[in-house]
C-alpha positions in Angstrom: -85.2 -2.2 -69.0 -82.8 -3.2 -71.8 -83.1 -6.2 -74.0 -80.5 -6.7 -76.7 -79.1 -9.2 -79.2 -81.5 -12.1 -78.9 -82.4 -13.6 -82.3 -85.5 -15.5 -81.1 -87.1 -13.0 -78.7 -90.5 -12.2 -80.3 -92.9 -10.6 -77.9 -92.8 -8.3 -74.9 -96.0 -8.1 -72.8 -95.8 -6.4 -69.4 -99.4 -5.9 -68.3 -98.7 -4.7 -64.7 -95.6 -2.5 -65.2 -96.5 1.1 -64.3 -93.2 3.0 -64.2 -89.6 2.7 -65.1 -87.5 5.2 -63.2 -87.3 4.8 -59.4 -83.9 3.1 -59.6 -80.9 4.2 -61.7 -79.1 1.6 -63.8 -75.4 0.9 -64.0 -75.2 1.8 -67.7 -77.3 5.0 -67.6 -78.1 7.5 -64.9 -81.8 7.4 -65.9 -83.6 4.2 -66.7 -84.7 3.6 -70.3 -86.9 1.1 -72.2 -84.4 -0.2 -74.8 -85.1 -2.9 -77.4 -82.1 -3.3 -79.7 -80.9 -5.9 -82.2 -83.9 -8.1 -81.9 -84.8 -9.3 -85.4 -87.7 -11.6 -84.3 -89.4 -9.0 -82.1 -92.8 -8.2 -83.6 -95.0 -6.9 -80.7 -94.4 -4.9 -77.6 -97.4 -4.2 -75.3 -97.0 -2.3 -72.0 -100.6 -1.1 -71.3 -100.1 0.4 -67.9 -96.7 2.1 -68.2 -97.4 5.7 -67.3 -94.0 7.1 -66.4 -90.6 6.6 -68.0 -87.7 8.6 -66.6 -85.8 8.6 -69.8 -86.5 7.4 -73.4 -87.9 4.6 -75.5 -85.2 3.2 -77.8 -86.2 0.7 -80.5 -83.2 0.0 -82.8 -82.8 -2.7 -85.4 -85.7 -4.9 -84.6 -88.5 -6.7 -86.5 -91.1 -4.7 -84.4 -94.4 -3.9 -86.2 -96.6 -3.0 -83.2 -95.6 -0.8 -80.2 -98.3 -0.1 -77.7 -97.7 2.3 -74.8 -101.4 3.3 -74.3 -101.0 4.9 -70.9 -97.6 6.6 -71.3 -97.7 10.2 -70.0 -94.1 11.3 -69.8 -91.0 10.3 -71.8 -87.9 12.3 -72.9 -87.6 10.8 -76.4 -88.8 8.0 -78.6 -86.2 6.6 -81.0 -87.5 4.2 -83.6 -84.7 3.4 -86.0 -84.3 0.5 -88.4 -87.6 -1.1 -87.3 -90.6 -1.6 -89.6 -93.1 -0.2 -87.1 -96.6 0.1 -88.7 -98.7 0.6 -85.5 -97.7 3.0 -82.7 -100.0 3.6 -79.8 -99.0 6.3 -77.3 -102.5 7.1 -75.9 -102.2 9.3 -72.8 -98.8 10.9 -73.5 -98.9 14.4 -72.2 -95.3 15.5 -72.6 -92.1 14.6 -74.4 -89.2 16.5 -73.1 
């Protein structure tokens, strides 16, 4: 799931999403959760996401709160140029 370059995009709330990784994307061989160049983005909540085949990439956003409470597996978490003050990873059991 990639969302980029939208100046008014402010909130991501995906309450039923459980995994990202069954289907490869055209851009990457492994799916990723990417939020990039989103200056109005302030909150991301994905409470049931347990499995992510690749990484979380949050680059140049206005993001303050990132909640991935059920996340168990992820290869990397990249939080650059975003003023994140609250990060919740809850059940994460491995980062490769």
